[in-house]
OpenMM code with the backbone's topology and positions (N, CA, C; nanometers):
from openmm import Vec3, app, unit

residues = "MET HIS ALA ARG ARG ARG SER ILE ARG PHE SER GLY THR GLU VAL THR ILE SER ALA ALA VAL LYS ASP GLY PHE PHE GLY THR ASP ARG LYS HIS THR PHE ASP VAL LYS LYS ILE LYS SER ILE SER ASN SER ALA PRO GLY PHE SER ARG PRO GLY LYS LEU THR PHE THR VAL GLU GLY ALA SER ASP GLU VAL VAL GLU ASN PRO ALA SER GLY GLY ASP ARG VAL ASP MET ASN THR PHE CYS TYR GLY SER LEU ASP ALA GLY ARG VAL ARG LYS LEU VAL ALA GLU ILE GLU LYS ALA ARG ASP ALA THR".split()
positions = [
    Vec3(0.1620, -0.7589, -0.5208),
    Vec3(0.2853, -0.8129, -0.3650),
    Vec3(0.2030, -0.8720, -0.2265),
    Vec3(0.1724, -0.9046, -0.2560),
    Vec3(0.1308, -0.9913, -0.0555),
    Vec3(0.2274, -0.9262, 0.1126),
    Vec3(0.2169, -0.8791, 0.1649),
    Vec3(0.2876, -0.8491, 0.3584),
    Vec3(0.2080, -0.7916, 0.3629),
    Vec3(0.2407, -0.8120, 0.5006),
    Vec3(0.1576, -0.8181, 0.6507),
    Vec3(0.0073, -0.8442, 0.6366),
    Vec3(-0.0646, -0.8954, 0.5763),
    Vec3(-0.1936, -0.9028, 0.4779),
    Vec3(-0.2399, -0.7719, 0.4428),
    Vec3(-0.1450, -0.7702, 0.4265),
    Vec3(-0.2034, -0.5942, 0.3187),
    Vec3(-0.1011, -0.7752, 0.1707),
    Vec3(-0.1992, -0.6475, 0.0226),
    Vec3(-0.1045, -0.6578, -0.1410),
    Vec3(-0.1738, -0.4941, -0.2388),
    Vec3(-0.0654, -0.5093, -0.3274),
    Vec3(-0.0691, -0.3736, -0.3743),
    Vec3(-0.0290, -0.4715, -0.5327),
    Vec3(-0.0634, -0.3319, -0.5574),
    Vec3(-0.0672, -0.4227, -0.7102),
    Vec3(-0.1295, -0.2449, -0.8541),
    Vec3(0.0468, -0.3060, -0.9318),
    Vec3(0.0127, -0.1374, -1.0245),
    Vec3(-0.0265, -0.2225, -1.0955),
    Vec3(-0.1690, -0.1809, -1.2359),
    Vec3(-0.1543, -0.1870, -1.3623),
    Vec3(-0.0444, -0.1532, -1.4381),
    Vec3(-0.0223, 0.0150, -1.5026),
    Vec3(0.0547, 0.0714, -1.5350),
    Vec3(-0.0470, 0.1939, -1.5044),
    Vec3(-0.1201, 0.2319, -1.4725),
    Vec3(-0.1919, 0.3069, -1.4322),
    Vec3(-0.2939, 0.3598, -1.3074),
    Vec3(-0.2746, 0.2818, -1.2720),
    Vec3(-0.3784, 0.2309, -1.1576),
    Vec3(-0.3313, 0.2101, -1.0662),
    Vec3(-0.3611, 0.1819, -0.9398),
    Vec3(-0.2666, 0.1507, -0.8123),
    Vec3(-0.3723, 0.0877, -0.6946),
    Vec3(-0.3886, -0.0294, -0.6779),
    Vec3(-0.4568, -0.1250, -0.6072),
    Vec3(-0.4101, -0.1750, -0.4174),
    Vec3(-0.4394, -0.1560, -0.3261),
    Vec3(-0.3672, -0.1199, -0.2193),
    Vec3(-0.5187, -0.2339, -0.1483),
    Vec3(-0.5090, -0.3531, -0.1606),
    Vec3(-0.6923, -0.4260, -0.0417),
    Vec3(-0.5399, -0.4374, 0.1154),
    Vec3(-0.6466, -0.4844, 0.1984),
    Vec3(-0.6206, -0.4978, 0.3146),
    Vec3(-0.6997, -0.5581, 0.4124),
    Vec3(-0.6121, -0.6720, 0.4488),
    Vec3(-0.7273, -0.8040, 0.4489),
    Vec3(-0.8392, -0.7736, 0.6087),
    Vec3(-0.9350, -0.6898, 0.6461),
    Vec3(-0.9823, -0.6674, 0.8101),
    Vec3(-1.1248, -0.7890, 0.7970),
    Vec3(-1.1377, -0.8134, 0.9955),
    Vec3(-1.2202, -0.8145, 1.0509),
    Vec3(-1.4138, -0.8269, 1.0381),
    Vec3(-1.4526, -0.8485, 0.9460),
    Vec3(-1.5808, -0.8731, 0.9074),
    Vec3(-1.7035, -0.9957, 0.8508),
    Vec3(-1.7028, -0.9922, 0.9969),
    Vec3(-1.8278, -1.1760, 1.0784),
    Vec3(-1.7398, -1.2890, 1.0567),
    Vec3(-1.7633, -1.4002, 1.0492),
    Vec3(-1.6941, -1.5093, 1.0224),
    Vec3(-1.6215, -1.5301, 0.9824),
    Vec3(-1.5832, -1.4857, 0.8326),
    Vec3(-1.4888, -1.5170, 0.7092),
    Vec3(-1.4302, -1.4504, 0.7098),
    Vec3(-1.3992, -1.2822, 0.7393),
    Vec3(-1.2992, -1.1525, 0.6884),
    Vec3(-1.3815, -1.1713, 0.5314),
    Vec3(-1.2762, -0.9804, 0.5231),
    Vec3(-1.3007, -0.9747, 0.3846),
    Vec3(-1.2126, -0.9371, 0.3466),
    Vec3(-1.1795, -0.8289, 0.2757),
    Vec3(-1.0979, -0.7324, 0.1569),
    Vec3(-1.1504, -0.6567, 0.1412),
    Vec3(-1.1085, -0.5456, 0.1606),
    Vec3(-1.1578, -0.3356, 0.1388),
    Vec3(-1.0234, -0.2963, 0.0885),
    Vec3(-1.0869, -0.2647, -0.1123),
    Vec3(-0.9787, -0.2293, -0.1453),
    Vec3(-0.8836, -0.0795, -0.1756),
    Vec3(-0.8610, 0.0109, -0.1829),
    Vec3(-0.8160, 0.1274, -0.2541),
    Vec3(-0.8135, 0.1567, -0.4343),
    Vec3(-0.8410, 0.1868, -0.4712),
    Vec3(-0.7890, 0.1602, -0.6144),
    Vec3(-0.7812, 0.3412, -0.6340),
    Vec3(-0.6539, 0.3982, -0.7263),
    Vec3(-0.6143, 0.5959, -0.7484),
    Vec3(-0.4774, 0.5506, -0.8603),
    Vec3(-0.5727, 0.6523, -1.0037),
    Vec3(-0.5252, 0.6532, -1.0478),
    Vec3(-0.4118, 0.6977, -1.0563),
    Vec3(-0.2788, 0.6849, -1.1223),
    Vec3(-0.0660, 0.7189, -1.0998),
    Vec3(-0.1059, 0.9193, -1.1155),
    Vec3(-0.2399, 0.9366, -1.2073),
    Vec3(-0.2069, 1.0207, -1.2362),
    Vec3(-0.2826, 1.2029, -1.0841),
    Vec3(-0.3635, 1.0722, -0.9956),
    Vec3(-0.3608, 1.1996, -0.8706),
    Vec3(-0.2682, 1.1424, -0.8012),
    Vec3(-0.1678, 1.1035, -0.8169),
    Vec3(-0.0490, 1.1199, -0.6306),
    Vec3(0.0295, 1.1912, -0.6924),
    Vec3(0.0271, 1.2500, -0.5561),
    Vec3(0.0566, 1.3466, -0.5118),
    Vec3(0.2241, 1.3244, -0.4646),
    Vec3(0.2824, 1.2637, -0.4221),
    Vec3(0.3487, 1.2658, -0.3892),
    Vec3(0.3898, 1.0670, -0.3404),
    Vec3(0.4393, 1.0303, -0.3020),
    Vec3(0.5496, 0.8493, -0.2739),
    Vec3(0.5890, 0.9124, -0.1565),
    Vec3(0.6045, 0.8221, -0.0314),
    Vec3(0.7168, 0.8107, 0.0721),
    Vec3(0.7780, 0.6969, 0.0823),
    Vec3(0.9024, 0.6243, 0.0966),
    Vec3(0.8512, 0.5211, 0.0974),
    Vec3(1.0040, 0.4992, 0.2171),
    Vec3(0.9732, 0.4401, 0.3130),
    Vec3(1.0566, 0.4490, 0.4793),
    Vec3(1.0759, 0.2719, 0.4522),
    Vec3(1.2136, 0.2174, 0.4218),
    Vec3(1.2750, 0.1340, 0.4403),
    Vec3(1.2213, 0.0320, 0.5648),
    Vec3(1.2618, -0.0644, 0.5796),
    Vec3(1.2965, -0.1285, 0.6558),
    Vec3(1.3009, -0.1679, 0.7402),
    Vec3(1.2826, -0.1249, 0.9003),
    Vec3(1.4660, -0.1529, 0.9722),
    Vec3(1.3967, -0.2997, 1.0670),
    Vec3(1.4927, -0.2645, 1.1525),
    Vec3(1.4978, -0.3940, 1.3208),
    Vec3(1.3929, -0.3985, 1.3391),
    Vec3(1.2917, -0.4659, 1.3044),
    Vec3(1.1342, -0.5476, 1.4491),
    Vec3(1.0296, -0.3975, 1.4202),
    Vec3(1.0877, -0.3385, 1.3062),
    Vec3(0.9666, -0.2678, 1.2177),
    Vec3(0.9911, -0.2776, 1.0865),
    Vec3(0.7841, -0.2701, 1.0536),
    Vec3(0.7979, -0.2915, 0.8943),
    Vec3(0.8693, -0.1006, 0.8276),
    Vec3(0.7943, -0.1436, 0.6890),
    Vec3(0.8883, -0.0071, 0.5962),
    Vec3(0.7958, -0.0055, 0.5393),
    Vec3(0.7205, 0.1341, 0.5416),
    Vec3(0.6104, 0.1441, 0.4917),
    Vec3(0.6160, 0.2400, 0.3514),
    Vec3(0.5528, 0.2397, 0.2486),
    Vec3(0.5607, 0.2761, 0.1399),
    Vec3(0.3576, 0.3255, 0.1496),
    Vec3(0.3839, 0.4432, 0.1731),
    Vec3(0.2991, 0.5317, 0.1431),
    Vec3(0.2067, 0.7019, -0.0161),
    Vec3(0.1018, 0.6393, -0.0204),
    Vec3(0.0832, 0.7509, -0.1132),
    Vec3(0.0213, 0.8760, -0.0711),
    Vec3(0.0615, 1.0118, -0.1116),
    Vec3(0.0381, 1.0658, -0.0844),
    Vec3(-0.1406, 1.1141, -0.2086),
    Vec3(-0.2720, 1.0737, -0.1920),
    Vec3(-0.3145, 1.0721, -0.3064),
    Vec3(-0.4147, 1.2008, -0.3287),
    Vec3(-0.4990, 1.3060, -0.3931),
    Vec3(-0.5308, 1.3610, -0.4162),
    Vec3(-0.6160, 1.3602, -0.4727),
    Vec3(-0.7192, 1.3740, -0.2990),
    Vec3(-0.8406, 1.3684, -0.2328),
    Vec3(-0.9681, 1.2448, -0.2161),
    Vec3(-0.7827, 1.1479, -0.1591),
    Vec3(-0.8495, 1.0289, -0.0694),
    Vec3(-0.8390, 1.0078, -0.0119),
    Vec3(-0.8934, 0.9498, 0.0923),
    Vec3(-0.8755, 0.9144, 0.2281),
    Vec3(-0.8145, 0.8775, 0.2610),
    Vec3(-0.8110, 0.9554, 0.4092),
    Vec3(-0.6905, 0.9306, 0.5216),
    Vec3(-0.7149, 0.8364, 0.6137),
    Vec3(-0.8304, 0.8059, 0.7424),
    Vec3(-0.9200, 0.6406, 0.7587),
    Vec3(-0.8022, 0.5982, 0.7559),
    Vec3(-0.8127, 0.5545, 0.9159),
    Vec3(-0.7286, 0.4062, 0.9360),
    Vec3(-0.8886, 0.3047, 0.9550),
    Vec3(-0.7462, 0.1769, 0.8426),
    Vec3(-0.8097, 0.0486, 0.9310),
    Vec3(-0.8111, 0.0213, 1.0662),
    Vec3(-0.9689, 0.0481, 1.1223),
    Vec3(-0.9586, 0.0039, 1.2889),
    Vec3(-0.9487, -0.1238, 1.2961),
    Vec3(-1.0109, -0.2411, 1.2118),
    Vec3(-1.0093, -0.3503, 1.2577),
    Vec3(-0.8856, -0.4247, 1.1136),
    Vec3(-0.8256, -0.4700, 1.1377),
    Vec3(-0.7424, -0.5736, 1.0498),
    Vec3(-0.7367, -0.7025, 1.0902),
    Vec3(-0.7497, -0.7683, 1.0041),
    Vec3(-0.7019, -0.8871, 1.0837),
    Vec3(-0.5758, -0.9213, 1.1646),
    Vec3(-0.6195, -1.0513, 1.2086),
    Vec3(-0.5365, -1.1245, 1.2815),
    Vec3(-0.3541, -1.0627, 1.1375),
    Vec3(-0.2555, -1.0086, 1.1910),
    Vec3(-0.1354, -0.9497, 1.1606),
    Vec3(-0.1426, -0.8321, 1.0903),
    Vec3(-0.2677, -0.7388, 1.0788),
    Vec3(-0.2687, -0.6750, 0.9373),
    Vec3(-0.2302, -0.5064, 1.0775),
    Vec3(-0.2271, -0.4889, 1.0165),
    Vec3(-0.1407, -0.2775, 1.0291),
    Vec3(-0.3120, -0.2218, 1.0502),
    Vec3(-0.2307, -0.1351, 1.1266),
    Vec3(-0.3940, -0.0340, 1.1773),
    Vec3(-0.3101, 0.1684, 1.0679),
    Vec3(-0.3144, 0.1227, 0.8855),
    Vec3(-0.3360, 0.2586, 0.8663),
    Vec3(-0.3661, 0.2477, 0.8325),
    Vec3(-0.3824, 0.3680, 0.7193),
    Vec3(-0.4608, 0.4624, 0.5975),
    Vec3(-0.5015, 0.3254, 0.4742),
    Vec3(-0.5655, 0.3968, 0.3919),
    Vec3(-0.5626, 0.2698, 0.2191),
    Vec3(-0.4606, 0.2859, 0.2222),
    Vec3(-0.4229, 0.4347, 0.1973),
    Vec3(-0.2814, 0.5181, 0.1635),
    Vec3(-0.1200, 0.4157, 0.1153),
    Vec3(-0.1141, 0.3372, 0.2296),
    Vec3(0.0189, 0.2867, 0.2656),
    Vec3(0.0292, 0.0556, 0.2801),
    Vec3(0.1344, 0.0967, 0.2514),
    Vec3(0.1630, -0.0865, 0.2318),
    Vec3(0.2482, 0.0009, 0.3368),
    Vec3(0.2284, -0.2087, 0.4197),
    Vec3(0.3850, -0.2167, 0.4265),
    Vec3(0.4072, -0.3502, 0.4704),
    Vec3(0.5501, -0.3368, 0.4683),
    Vec3(0.5529, -0.4645, 0.4208),
    Vec3(0.6769, -0.5190, 0.4712),
    Vec3(0.8080, -0.5956, 0.4505),
    Vec3(0.9388, -0.7146, 0.5521),
    Vec3(0.9902, -0.6868, 0.4507),
    Vec3(1.1136, -0.6864, 0.5387),
    Vec3(1.2532, -0.5993, 0.4855),
    Vec3(1.2911, -0.7993, 0.3586),
    Vec3(1.2479, -0.8742, 0.3439),
    Vec3(1.2670, -1.0144, 0.2345),
    Vec3(1.2047, -0.8880, 0.0759),
    Vec3(1.0937, -0.8149, 0.1026),
    Vec3(1.0026, -0.7316, 0.0294),
    Vec3(1.0878, -0.6096, -0.0205),
    Vec3(1.1498, -0.5703, -0.0388),
    Vec3(1.2074, -0.4333, -0.0401),
    Vec3(1.3094, -0.3797, -0.1098),
    Vec3(1.3200, -0.4907, -0.1981),
    Vec3(1.3584, -0.4874, -0.3783),
    Vec3(1.2678, -0.5036, -0.4396),
    Vec3(1.2048, -0.5572, -0.3928),
    Vec3(1.0856, -0.5474, -0.5085),
    Vec3(0.9805, -0.4280, -0.5016),
    Vec3(0.9365, -0.3719, -0.3810),
    Vec3(0.9329, -0.2360, -0.3846),
    Vec3(0.9689, -0.1233, -0.4285),
    Vec3(1.1048, -0.1535, -0.3907),
    Vec3(1.2440, -0.0541, -0.4599),
    Vec3(1.2018, -0.0222, -0.5857),
    Vec3(1.1634, -0.1586, -0.6998),
    Vec3(1.1560, -0.1364, -0.8226),
    Vec3(0.9984, -0.1101, -0.8295),
    Vec3(0.9025, -0.1716, -0.7936),
    Vec3(0.7928, -0.0960, -0.7645),
    Vec3(0.7157, 0.0373, -0.7651),
    Vec3(0.7928, 0.0668, -0.6625),
    Vec3(0.8264, 0.2245, -0.6372),
    Vec3(0.8730, 0.2528, -0.8055),
    Vec3(0.9402, 0.1647, -0.8470),
    Vec3(1.0698, 0.2630, -0.9454),
    Vec3(0.9493, 0.2770, -1.0674),
    Vec3(0.8665, 0.1900, -1.0793),
    Vec3(0.7763, 0.1614, -1.2399),
    Vec3(0.6387, 0.2572, -1.2065),
    Vec3(0.6485, 0.2769, -1.0044),
    Vec3(0.5213, 0.4081, -1.0896),
    Vec3(0.5727, 0.5436, -1.0704),
    Vec3(0.6523, 0.5818, -1.0673),
    Vec3(0.7483, 0.6944, -1.0710),
    Vec3(0.7840, 0.7663, -1.2001),
    Vec3(0.7822, 0.6115, -1.2838),
    Vec3(0.8302, 0.5845, -1.4091),
    Vec3(0.6691, 0.6784, -1.5262),
    Vec3(0.5688, 0.5882, -1.4881),
    Vec3(0.4540, 0.6482, -1.4826),
    Vec3(0.4292, 0.7401, -1.4779),
    Vec3(0.3765, 0.8024, -1.3897),
    Vec3(0.3659, 0.9109, -1.3346),
    Vec3(0.4786, 1.0034, -1.4204),
    Vec3(0.5377, 1.0268, -1.4597),
    Vec3(0.6279, 1.0930, -1.5184),
    Vec3(0.6103, 1.1368, -1.6766),
    Vec3(0.5195, 0.9557, -1.6917),
    Vec3(0.4733, 0.9542, -1.9096),
    Vec3(0.3225, 1.0862, -1.8519),
    Vec3(0.2103, 1.0518, -1.7594),
    Vec3(0.1628, 1.1672, -1.7420),
    Vec3(0.1439, 1.2633, -1.7509),
] * unit.nanometer
topology = app.Topology()
chain = topology.addChain("A")
for resn in residues:
    res = topology.addResidue(resn, chain)
    for name in ("N", "CA", "C"):
        topology.addAtom(name, app.Element.getBySymbol(name[0]), res)
């Protein structure tokens, strides 16, 4: 799923969050992959009027360093956070349910 210059993928056992960052002429993606076993908690604040929703993972041993050079239209948040708009709210809820199910199975 792609939103706000970030993407999130779930393979069934791992979550990968990618963020577009300014790096040179073309830019690049910065990725953070973590196992569902390392997720301590998940918080999902729904999008509101003129503010994005935030899906935040608390991950054991992960850095909470904020991305300082996001690409145009990107958000300055850490790599454990996925920001999204109201059109993606339903898909994010389904994704959270899948991740919670995988966490409970481990």
